[in-house]
A tleap script that builds the chain and sets N, CA, C and O, in Angstrom:
source leaprc.protein.ff14SB
mol = sequence {
  NLEU VAL GLY SER LEU THR ALA LEU GLY THR
  CYS VAL PRO LEU SER GLY ALA PHE LEU TRP
  LEU GLY ALA PRO LEU ILE MET ILE LEU ASN
  CYS MET THR ALA VAL SER VAL PHE ARG PHE
  PHE LYS PRO SER PHE PHE SER THR PHE ASP
  ASP THR MET MET VAL TRP GLY GLY VAL THR
  PHE SER GLY MET LEU LEU TYR ASP THR GLN
  ARG MET THR GLU ASP ALA LYS LYS GLN ASN
  GLU LEU GLU TRP ASP PRO VAL HIE HIE ALA
  LEU ASN ILE TYR LEU ASP ILE VAL ASN ILE
  GLY VAL LYS VAL ILE LYS PHE LEU LEU CARG
}
set mol.1.N position { -0.334 -10.213 9.527 }
set mol.1.CA position { -0.722 -9.685 9.241 }
set mol.1.C position { -0.982 -8.908 7.416 }
set mol.1.O position { -1.619 -7.914 7.069 }
set mol.2.N position { -0.499 -9.497 6.943 }
set mol.2.CA position { -0.732 -9.564 5.448 }
set mol.2.C position { -2.060 -10.881 5.731 }
set mol.2.O position { -3.219 -10.658 5.383 }
set mol.3.N position { -1.834 -11.612 6.096 }
set mol.3.CA position { -3.442 -12.345 6.004 }
set mol.3.C position { -4.127 -11.351 5.993 }
set mol.3.O position { -4.451 -10.795 4.943 }
set mol.4.N position { -4.489 -10.926 7.213 }
set mol.4.CA position { -5.438 -10.370 8.286 }
set mol.4.C position { -5.734 -8.904 7.377 }
set mol.4.O position { -6.553 -8.131 7.875 }
set mol.5.N position { -5.202 -8.584 6.298 }
set mol.5.CA position { -5.738 -7.601 5.950 }
set mol.5.C position { -5.993 -7.782 4.462 }
set mol.5.O position { -6.409 -6.929 3.678 }
set mol.6.N position { -5.691 -8.955 4.233 }
set mol.6.CA position { -6.028 -9.180 2.763 }
set mol.6.C position { -7.585 -10.451 2.897 }
set mol.6.O position { -8.346 -10.519 1.932 }
set mol.7.N position { -7.825 -11.261 4.064 }
set mol.7.CA position { -8.851 -11.325 4.782 }
set mol.7.C position { -9.879 -10.059 4.633 }
set mol.7.O position { -10.677 -10.126 3.698 }
set mol.8.N position { -9.911 -9.124 5.327 }
set mol.8.CA position { -10.242 -8.041 5.650 }
set mol.8.C position { -10.507 -7.114 4.351 }
set mol.8.O position { -11.074 -6.028 4.477 }
set mol.9.N position { -10.182 -7.472 3.422 }
set mol.9.CA position { -10.391 -6.472 2.177 }
set mol.9.C position { -11.049 -7.068 1.237 }
set mol.9.O position { -11.771 -6.567 0.375 }
set mol.10.N position { -10.574 -8.994 1.569 }
set mol.10.CA position { -11.686 -9.526 0.822 }
set mol.10.C position { -13.045 -9.895 1.381 }
set mol.10.O position { -14.008 -10.009 0.623 }
set mol.11.N position { -13.158 -10.105 2.826 }
set mol.11.CA position { -14.806 -10.489 3.594 }
set mol.11.C position { -15.223 -9.122 3.764 }
set mol.11.O position { -16.103 -9.228 4.617 }
set mol.12.N position { -15.116 -7.781 3.443 }
set mol.12.CA position { -15.746 -6.378 4.151 }
set mol.12.C position { -17.222 -7.160 3.306 }
set mol.12.O position { -17.359 -7.954 2.375 }
set mol.13.N position { -18.102 -6.451 4.192 }
set mol.13.CA position { -19.583 -6.960 3.863 }
set mol.13.C position { -20.161 -5.685 2.960 }
set mol.13.O position { -21.219 -6.031 2.436 }
set mol.14.N position { -19.818 -4.403 2.638 }
set mol.14.CA position { -19.170 -3.667 2.220 }
set mol.14.C position { -19.026 -3.449 0.285 }
set mol.14.O position { -17.907 -3.443 -0.228 }
set mol.15.N position { -19.811 -3.349 -0.244 }
set mol.15.CA position { -19.483 -3.386 -1.815 }
set mol.15.C position { -18.586 -1.810 -1.699 }
set mol.15.O position { -19.035 -0.700 -1.412 }
set mol.16.N position { -17.268 -2.196 -2.020 }
set mol.16.CA position { -16.242 -1.064 -2.405 }
set mol.16.C position { -16.306 -0.287 -1.092 }
set mol.16.O position { -16.666 0.887 -1.175 }
set mol.17.N position { -15.944 -0.885 0.346 }
set mol.17.CA position { -15.868 0.142 1.440 }
set mol.17.C position { -14.430 0.864 1.219 }
set mol.17.O position { -14.359 2.088 1.327 }
set mol.18.N position { -13.448 0.194 0.952 }
set mol.18.CA position { -11.515 0.617 0.762 }
set mol.18.C position { -11.622 1.103 -0.996 }
set mol.18.O position { -10.598 0.978 -1.669 }
set mol.19.N position { -12.309 1.396 -1.352 }
set mol.19.CA position { -12.099 1.842 -2.619 }
set mol.19.C position { -11.412 3.529 -2.624 }
set mol.19.O position { -10.553 3.886 -3.430 }
set mol.20.N position { -11.972 4.371 -1.610 }
set mol.20.CA position { -12.054 5.393 -1.149 }
set mol.20.C position { -10.854 5.723 -0.944 }
set mol.20.O position { -10.724 6.945 -1.012 }
set mol.21.N position { -9.628 5.016 -0.655 }
set mol.21.CA position { -8.500 4.593 -0.198 }
set mol.21.C position { -7.515 5.066 -1.106 }
set mol.21.O position { -6.384 5.368 -0.726 }
set mol.22.N position { -7.767 5.120 -1.901 }
set mol.22.CA position { -6.982 4.982 -3.093 }
set mol.22.C position { -6.163 6.741 -3.615 }
set mol.22.O position { -5.018 6.704 -4.064 }
set mol.23.N position { -6.689 7.738 -3.519 }
set mol.23.CA position { -5.961 8.733 -3.531 }
set mol.23.C position { -5.638 9.171 -2.560 }
set mol.23.O position { -4.689 9.917 -2.804 }
set mol.24.N position { -5.892 9.164 -1.378 }
set mol.24.CA position { -5.350 10.014 0.171 }
set mol.24.C position { -3.870 8.795 0.030 }
set mol.24.O position { -2.751 9.040 0.480 }
set mol.25.N position { -4.241 7.601 -0.650 }
set mol.25.CA position { -2.738 7.148 -0.052 }
set mol.25.C position { -2.085 6.940 -1.297 }
set mol.25.O position { -1.532 5.843 -1.376 }
set mol.26.N position { -2.003 7.574 -2.154 }
set mol.26.CA position { -1.000 8.107 -3.696 }
set mol.26.C position { -0.413 9.388 -3.148 }
set mol.26.O position { 0.716 9.750 -3.481 }
set mol.27.N position { -1.403 10.292 -2.052 }
set mol.27.CA position { -0.643 11.505 -2.082 }
set mol.27.C position { 0.091 11.535 -0.513 }
set mol.27.O position { 0.654 12.556 -0.119 }
set mol.28.N position { 0.015 10.370 0.270 }
set mol.28.CA position { 1.078 9.784 1.351 }
set mol.28.C position { 2.109 9.692 0.585 }
set mol.28.O position { 3.065 10.466 0.642 }
set mol.29.N position { 1.951 8.274 -0.575 }
set mol.29.CA position { 3.760 8.111 -1.202 }
set mol.29.C position { 4.255 9.017 -1.990 }
set mol.29.O position { 5.440 8.998 -2.320 }
set mol.30.N position { 3.047 10.313 -2.561 }
set mol.30.CA position { 3.834 10.852 -3.529 }
set mol.30.C position { 4.354 11.935 -2.348 }
set mol.30.O position { 5.132 12.712 -2.902 }
set mol.31.N position { 4.209 12.266 -0.939 }
set mol.31.CA position { 4.948 13.116 -0.030 }
set mol.31.C position { 6.148 12.551 0.219 }
set mol.31.O position { 7.206 13.178 0.172 }
set mol.32.N position { 5.994 10.763 0.626 }
set mol.32.CA position { 7.144 10.286 1.394 }
set mol.32.C position { 7.984 10.426 0.105 }
set mol.32.O position { 9.160 10.746 0.283 }
set mol.33.N position { 7.520 10.215 -1.308 }
set mol.33.CA position { 8.867 10.293 -2.479 }
set mol.33.C position { 9.802 11.187 -2.447 }
set mol.33.O position { 11.006 10.941 -2.507 }
set mol.34.N position { 9.166 12.556 -2.325 }
set mol.34.CA position { 9.291 13.888 -2.154 }
set mol.34.C position { 10.291 14.051 -0.780 }
set mol.34.O position { 11.384 14.513 -1.108 }
set mol.35.N position { 10.190 13.822 0.446 }
set mol.35.CA position { 11.536 13.433 1.180 }
set mol.35.C position { 11.734 12.861 0.798 }
set mol.35.O position { 10.759 12.943 0.051 }
set mol.36.N position { 12.527 11.571 0.230 }
set mol.36.CA position { 13.285 10.648 -0.085 }
set mol.36.C position { 14.038 11.318 -0.886 }
set mol.36.O position { 15.258 11.421 -0.755 }
set mol.37.N position { 13.115 12.013 -2.108 }
set mol.37.CA position { 13.979 12.617 -3.043 }
set mol.37.C position { 14.849 14.246 -2.352 }
set mol.37.O position { 16.044 14.369 -2.620 }
set mol.38.N position { 14.421 14.932 -1.835 }
set mol.38.CA position { 15.081 15.802 -0.289 }
set mol.38.C position { 16.034 15.020 0.179 }
set mol.38.O position { 16.960 15.831 0.216 }
set mol.39.N position { 16.560 13.824 0.640 }
set mol.39.CA position { 17.044 13.642 1.566 }
set mol.39.C position { 18.855 13.882 0.771 }
set mol.39.O position { 19.901 14.092 1.386 }
set mol.40.N position { 18.681 13.769 -0.527 }
set mol.40.CA position { 19.734 13.897 -1.097 }
set mol.40.C position { 20.851 15.152 -1.336 }
set mol.40.O position { 22.016 15.331 -1.691 }
set mol.41.N position { 19.611 15.914 -0.869 }
set mol.41.CA position { 20.597 17.195 -1.053 }
set mol.41.C position { 20.335 18.002 0.259 }
set mol.41.O position { 20.555 19.214 0.269 }
set mol.42.N position { 19.931 17.438 1.220 }
set mol.42.CA position { 19.798 18.014 2.336 }
set mol.42.C position { 19.726 16.988 3.687 }
set mol.42.O position { 18.918 17.007 4.616 }
set mol.43.N position { 21.079 15.930 3.399 }
set mol.43.CA position { 20.402 14.869 4.109 }
set mol.43.C position { 20.870 15.050 6.282 }
set mol.43.O position { 21.073 14.155 7.102 }
set mol.44.N position { 20.867 16.014 6.390 }
set mol.44.CA position { 21.190 16.163 7.902 }
set mol.44.C position { 20.073 16.637 8.052 }
set mol.44.O position { 19.468 15.829 8.757 }
set mol.45.N position { 19.196 17.770 7.723 }
set mol.45.CA position { 17.914 17.603 7.889 }
set mol.45.C position { 16.586 16.937 7.717 }
set mol.45.O position { 15.562 17.499 8.104 }
set mol.46.N position { 16.566 15.733 7.139 }
set mol.46.CA position { 15.874 15.181 6.748 }
set mol.46.C position { 15.936 13.687 6.686 }
set mol.46.O position { 15.152 12.926 6.118 }
set mol.47.N position { 17.715 13.224 7.825 }
set mol.47.CA position { 17.894 11.895 8.604 }
set mol.47.C position { 16.585 11.869 9.746 }
set mol.47.O position { 16.148 10.763 10.066 }
set mol.48.N position { 15.993 13.081 10.333 }
set mol.48.CA position { 15.217 13.004 11.372 }
set mol.48.C position { 13.880 12.041 10.843 }
set mol.48.O position { 13.217 11.147 11.367 }
set mol.49.N position { 13.868 12.570 9.830 }
set mol.49.CA position { 12.267 11.909 9.143 }
set mol.49.C position { 12.284 10.102 9.292 }
set mol.49.O position { 11.235 9.550 8.960 }
set mol.50.N position { 13.384 9.250 9.752 }
set mol.50.CA position { 13.730 8.102 8.967 }
set mol.50.C position { 12.568 7.445 10.096 }
set mol.50.O position { 11.596 7.215 9.377 }
set mol.51.N position { 12.284 7.125 11.207 }
set mol.51.CA position { 11.514 6.763 11.791 }
set mol.51.C position { 9.780 6.657 11.483 }
set mol.51.O position { 8.947 5.761 11.616 }
set mol.52.N position { 9.746 8.137 10.984 }
set mol.52.CA position { 8.574 8.727 10.857 }
set mol.52.C position { 8.391 8.001 9.449 }
set mol.52.O position { 7.330 7.380 9.374 }
set mol.53.N position { 8.888 7.968 8.756 }
set mol.53.CA position { 8.525 7.205 6.999 }
set mol.53.C position { 8.862 6.256 7.147 }
set mol.53.O position { 8.590 5.702 6.082 }
set mol.54.N position { 9.625 5.086 8.183 }
set mol.54.CA position { 9.375 3.554 8.365 }
set mol.54.C position { 8.119 3.670 8.270 }
set mol.54.O position { 7.492 3.396 7.247 }
set mol.55.N position { 7.417 4.261 9.759 }
set mol.55.CA position { 6.068 3.976 10.235 }
set mol.55.C position { 5.182 4.186 9.220 }
set mol.55.O position { 4.377 3.325 8.865 }
set mol.56.N position { 5.293 5.535 8.608 }
set mol.56.CA position { 3.897 6.059 7.130 }
set mol.56.C position { 4.102 4.862 6.236 }
set mol.56.O position { 3.135 4.353 5.669 }
set mol.57.N position { 5.523 4.317 6.063 }
set mol.57.CA position { 5.485 3.325 4.730 }
set mol.57.C position { 4.913 2.045 5.151 }
set mol.57.O position { 4.348 1.413 4.259 }
set mol.58.N position { 4.947 1.417 6.580 }
set mol.58.CA position { 4.068 0.871 6.614 }
set mol.58.C position { 2.771 0.508 6.726 }
set mol.58.O position { 2.231 -0.572 6.485 }
set mol.59.N position { 2.202 1.836 7.238 }
set mol.59.CA position { 0.943 2.300 7.243 }
set mol.59.C position { 0.095 2.606 6.069 }
set mol.59.O position { -1.111 2.361 6.060 }
set mol.60.N position { 1.145 3.494 4.429 }
set mol.60.CA position { 0.367 3.308 3.450 }
set mol.60.C position { 0.367 2.057 2.612 }
set mol.60.O position { -0.619 1.670 1.984 }
set mol.61.N position { 1.899 1.256 2.652 }
set mol.61.CA position { 1.427 0.205 2.330 }
set mol.61.C position { 0.328 -0.694 2.948 }
set mol.61.O position { 0.043 -1.666 2.247 }
set mol.62.N position { -0.187 -0.603 3.836 }
set mol.62.CA position { -0.720 -1.653 4.747 }
set mol.62.C position { -2.087 -1.403 3.630 }
set mol.62.O position { -2.642 -2.216 2.891 }
set mol.63.N position { -2.371 0.169 3.873 }
set mol.63.CA position { -3.822 0.241 3.018 }
set mol.63.C position { -3.561 0.209 1.496 }
set mol.63.O position { -4.411 -0.439 0.885 }
set mol.64.N position { -2.717 0.682 0.845 }
set mol.64.CA position { -2.499 -0.143 -0.304 }
set mol.64.C position { -3.083 -1.221 -0.251 }
set mol.64.O position { -4.244 -1.120 -0.648 }
set mol.65.N position { -2.724 -2.472 0.145 }
set mol.65.CA position { -2.991 -4.063 0.303 }
set mol.65.C position { -4.593 -3.828 0.617 }
set mol.65.O position { -5.406 -4.562 0.055 }
set mol.66.N position { -4.938 -3.026 1.319 }
set mol.66.CA position { -6.494 -3.709 1.257 }
set mol.66.C position { -7.087 -2.546 -0.179 }
set mol.66.O position { -7.904 -2.975 -0.994 }
set mol.67.N position { -6.563 -1.193 -0.272 }
set mol.67.CA position { -7.191 -0.823 -1.435 }
set mol.67.C position { -7.301 -1.644 -2.913 }
set mol.67.O position { -8.086 -1.521 -3.854 }
set mol.68.N position { -5.740 -2.857 -2.591 }
set mol.68.CA position { -5.830 -3.787 -3.745 }
set mol.68.C position { -6.305 -4.706 -3.927 }
set mol.68.O position { -6.640 -4.992 -5.076 }
set mol.69.N position { -6.489 -5.389 -3.085 }
set mol.69.CA position { -7.764 -6.434 -2.876 }
set mol.69.C position { -9.203 -5.629 -2.842 }
set mol.69.O position { -10.007 -5.827 -3.753 }
set mol.70.N position { -9.332 -5.242 -2.386 }
set mol.70.CA position { -10.541 -4.902 -2.828 }
set mol.70.C position { -10.976 -4.369 -3.837 }
set mol.70.O position { -12.181 -4.206 -4.027 }
set mol.71.N position { -10.024 -3.997 -4.683 }
set mol.71.CA position { -10.450 -3.407 -6.406 }
set mol.71.C position { -10.246 -4.954 -7.014 }
set mol.71.O position { -11.002 -5.352 -7.901 }
set mol.72.N position { -9.150 -5.824 -6.470 }
set mol.72.CA position { -9.556 -6.551 -7.356 }
set mol.72.C position { -10.624 -7.815 -7.879 }
set mol.72.O position { -10.849 -8.445 -8.912 }
set mol.73.N position { -11.311 -7.723 -5.923 }
set mol.73.CA position { -12.681 -8.336 -6.228 }
set mol.73.C position { -13.375 -7.480 -6.490 }
set mol.73.O position { -14.286 -7.986 -7.145 }
set mol.74.N position { -13.512 -6.605 -6.406 }
set mol.74.CA position { -14.727 -5.712 -7.574 }
set mol.74.C position { -14.680 -5.962 -8.855 }
set mol.74.O position { -15.604 -6.381 -9.553 }
set mol.75.N position { -13.362 -5.651 -9.244 }
set mol.75.CA position { -13.181 -6.374 -10.669 }
set mol.75.C position { -13.596 -7.684 -11.271 }
set mol.75.O position { -14.212 -7.856 -12.323 }
set mol.76.N position { -13.180 -8.517 -10.479 }
set mol.76.CA position { -13.753 -9.918 -10.683 }
set mol.76.C position { -15.034 -10.049 -10.331 }
set mol.76.O position { -15.538 -11.149 -10.558 }
set mol.77.N position { -15.917 -8.949 -9.674 }
set mol.77.CA position { -17.410 -9.576 -9.852 }
set mol.77.C position { -17.883 -8.731 -10.677 }
set mol.77.O position { -19.106 -8.727 -10.822 }
set mol.78.N position { -17.113 -7.842 -11.400 }
set mol.78.CA position { -17.418 -7.339 -13.181 }
set mol.78.C position { -16.571 -8.197 -13.854 }
set mol.78.O position { -15.981 -7.460 -14.644 }
set mol.79.N position { -16.177 -9.294 -13.998 }
set mol.79.CA position { -15.662 -9.667 -15.021 }
set mol.79.C position { -16.375 -9.586 -16.360 }
set mol.79.O position { -15.841 -9.409 -17.455 }
set mol.80.N position { -17.570 -9.733 -16.118 }
set mol.80.CA position { -17.969 -9.969 -17.457 }
set mol.80.C position { -17.865 -8.204 -19.132 }
set mol.80.O position { -17.640 -8.036 -20.330 }
set mol.81.N position { -18.279 -7.348 -17.689 }
set mol.81.CA position { -18.172 -6.051 -18.244 }
set mol.81.C position { -16.398 -5.376 -18.248 }
set mol.81.O position { -16.118 -4.567 -19.133 }
set mol.82.N position { -15.841 -5.585 -17.719 }
set mol.82.CA position { -14.529 -5.535 -17.854 }
set mol.82.C position { -13.466 -6.219 -18.864 }
set mol.82.O position { -14.191 -6.829 -19.651 }
set mol.83.N position { -12.529 -6.369 -19.133 }
set mol.83.CA position { -11.659 -6.811 -19.246 }
set mol.83.C position { -10.428 -6.954 -17.907 }
set mol.83.O position { -9.758 -5.950 -17.662 }
set mol.84.N position { -10.233 -8.013 -17.234 }
set mol.84.CA position { -9.851 -7.995 -16.178 }
set mol.84.C position { -8.882 -8.791 -16.379 }
set mol.84.O position { -9.046 -9.883 -16.923 }
set mol.85.N position { -7.674 -8.331 -15.943 }
set mol.85.CA position { -6.900 -8.708 -15.816 }
set mol.85.C position { -5.696 -9.261 -14.274 }
set mol.85.O position { -4.973 -8.576 -13.550 }
set mol.86.N position { -5.854 -10.120 -14.292 }
set mol.86.CA position { -5.827 -11.291 -12.801 }
set mol.86.C position { -4.301 -11.301 -12.846 }
set mol.86.O position { -4.007 -11.926 -11.827 }
set mol.87.N position { -3.102 -10.938 -13.495 }
set mol.87.CA position { -1.862 -10.710 -13.236 }
set mol.87.C position { -1.566 -9.344 -12.769 }
set mol.87.O position { -0.892 -9.157 -11.756 }
set mol.88.N position { -2.091 -8.301 -13.539 }
set mol.88.CA position { -1.712 -6.640 -13.364 }
set mol.88.C position { -2.247 -6.360 -11.671 }
set mol.88.O position { -1.473 -5.641 -11.038 }
set mol.89.N position { -3.331 -6.798 -10.999 }
set mol.89.CA position { -3.954 -7.332 -10.023 }
set mol.89.C position { -3.111 -8.342 -8.748 }
set mol.89.O position { -3.125 -8.189 -7.527 }
set mol.90.N position { -2.552 -9.179 -9.419 }
set mol.90.CA position { -1.451 -10.122 -8.479 }
set mol.90.C position { -0.685 -9.456 -8.026 }
set mol.90.O position { -0.456 -9.191 -6.845 }
set mol.91.N position { 0.068 -8.921 -9.517 }
set mol.91.CA position { 1.444 -7.631 -9.544 }
set mol.91.C position { 1.244 -6.893 -7.890 }
set mol.91.O position { 1.725 -7.188 -6.797 }
set mol.92.N position { 0.410 -5.945 -8.289 }
set mol.92.CA position { 0.433 -4.990 -7.151 }
set mol.92.C position { 0.169 -5.282 -5.812 }
set mol.92.O position { 0.372 -4.427 -4.949 }
set mol.93.N position { -0.412 -6.786 -5.441 }
set mol.93.CA position { -0.533 -7.207 -4.355 }
set mol.93.C position { 0.689 -7.911 -4.280 }
set mol.93.O position { 0.923 -8.244 -3.118 }
set mol.94.N position { 1.284 -8.151 -4.835 }
set mol.94.CA position { 2.674 -9.104 -4.514 }
set mol.94.C position { 3.583 -7.835 -4.232 }
set mol.94.O position { 4.302 -7.809 -3.234 }
set mol.95.N position { 3.524 -6.514 -5.363 }
set mol.95.CA position { 4.133 -5.645 -4.461 }
set mol.95.C position { 4.288 -4.599 -3.358 }
set mol.95.O position { 5.271 -3.934 -3.033 }
set mol.96.N position { 2.809 -4.647 -2.781 }
set mol.96.CA position { 2.144 -4.689 -1.615 }
set mol.96.C position { 2.686 -5.047 -0.389 }
set mol.96.O position { 2.888 -4.350 0.606 }
set mol.97.N position { 2.963 -6.601 -0.653 }
set mol.97.CA position { 3.470 -7.699 0.725 }
set mol.97.C position { 4.774 -7.440 0.270 }
set mol.97.O position { 5.321 -7.894 1.275 }
set mol.98.N position { 5.585 -7.127 -0.335 }
set mol.98.CA position { 6.679 -7.312 -0.481 }
set mol.98.C position { 7.478 -5.832 0.273 }
set mol.98.O position { 8.479 -5.910 0.985 }
set mol.99.N position { 6.797 -4.593 -0.067 }
set mol.99.CA position { 7.011 -3.610 0.988 }
set mol.99.C position { 6.898 -3.636 2.550 }
set mol.99.O position { 7.607 -3.336 3.511 }
set mol.100.N position { 5.762 -4.099 2.342 }
set mol.100.CA position { 5.236 -3.884 3.803 }
set mol.100.C position { 5.846 -5.030 4.536 }
set mol.100.O position { 5.431 -5.119 5.692 }
set mol.101.N position { 7.027 -6.251 4.054 }
set mol.101.CA position { 7.711 -7.095 4.716 }
set mol.101.C position { 9.239 -6.390 4.496 }
set mol.101.O position { 10.176 -6.907 5.105 }
set mol.102.N position { 9.573 -4.864 3.373 }
set mol.102.CA position { 10.879 -4.045 3.670 }
set mol.102.C position { 10.891 -3.329 5.024 }
set mol.102.O position { 11.868 -3.218 5.764 }
set mol.103.N position { 9.194 -2.683 5.312 }
set mol.103.CA position { 9.056 -2.399 6.498 }
set mol.103.C position { 9.149 -2.754 7.756 }
set mol.103.O position { 9.261 -2.190 8.845 }
set mol.104.N position { 9.088 -3.651 7.414 }
set mol.104.CA position { 8.458 -4.466 8.894 }
set mol.104.C position { 10.274 -4.836 9.220 }
set mol.104.O position { 10.856 -4.710 10.297 }
set mol.105.N position { 10.842 -5.305 7.912 }
set mol.105.CA position { 12.601 -5.591 8.668 }
set mol.105.C position { 13.143 -4.920 8.844 }
set mol.105.O position { 14.084 -4.991 9.634 }
set mol.106.N position { 12.846 -3.998 8.241 }
set mol.106.CA position { 14.019 -2.499 9.057 }
set mol.106.C position { 13.728 -1.709 9.973 }
set mol.106.O position { 14.410 -0.738 10.301 }
set mol.107.N position { 11.998 -2.286 10.796 }
set mol.107.CA position { 11.706 -1.973 11.986 }
set mol.107.C position { 12.215 -2.913 12.800 }
set mol.107.O position { 11.930 -2.913 13.998 }
set mol.108.N position { 12.910 -3.693 12.333 }
set mol.108.CA position { 12.819 -5.044 13.432 }
set mol.108.C position { 14.861 -4.576 13.711 }
set mol.108.O position { 15.561 -4.630 14.722 }
set mol.109.N position { 15.118 -4.224 12.503 }
set mol.109.CA position { 16.712 -4.388 12.891 }
set mol.109.C position { 17.432 -3.617 13.254 }
set mol.109.O position { 18.658 -3.632 13.363 }
set mol.110.N position { 15.935 -2.134 13.684 }
set mol.110.CA position { 16.231 -1.037 14.297 }
set mol.110.C position { 16.748 -1.324 15.318 }
set mol.110.O position { 17.125 -0.441 16.089 }
savepdb mol mol.pdb
quit
């Protein structure tokens, strides 16, 4: 899963094809964070969202992996124009992979 998403983000022929995903994915991530915080106050109501949060979390972090891979390749192409930080990009991709792994393990343990 991770390898195919990374290959797709790297080898897509259109320049910046997945860069438009940034804002919608952050909005979905913020909504998921809000639901997680509200679960502390009303756990019985928000416990019905567990499966939905698991699926949307996997989809969101898969999209974030595509976005971060595309952003890394675009920044690497422009490295003479920008101050390119490969450690920051590698850390973003690593955290996306960890979050996808956590969602897959949660799904398999259900």
